[in-house]
C-alpha positions, 0 to 999 in steps of 0.5 A: 407497567414500565416499558423496557429500555425506557428512561424514567424520571421521578421524585418522591415526597412524604404525604401525611395528615399535614399534607404533602412535603417537599419533593426530593431531587429528581432521579433518572433511570433506564428500565432494562426489564424484570428478568435479570432482577427477578432471577437473582431475587428468586435465587437469594430468597431460596438461599435464605429459605434454605439457611432458615430451614437448616437452622430450625432443624439444628435447633430442634435436634439440640432441643430434643437432645437436651430434653432426652438428656434431662429425662434420663438424668432426672429419672435414674434411681 
């Protein structure tokens, strides 16, 4: 629930079974909204997905070619 054009200051610390560790130095940011980041993330994700799909298709075609080649080379009389 961050508000657009608002300055936020934060620090982080690790928490485990031993307790809470030391906090980091504080950092400040001005939140400008989600729209620009959301659009670029969607574009990056769709580009990555397209590359993965192409790689999978190429691998399947090569595998099918290898299987067909093996079948015809080993079954000849």
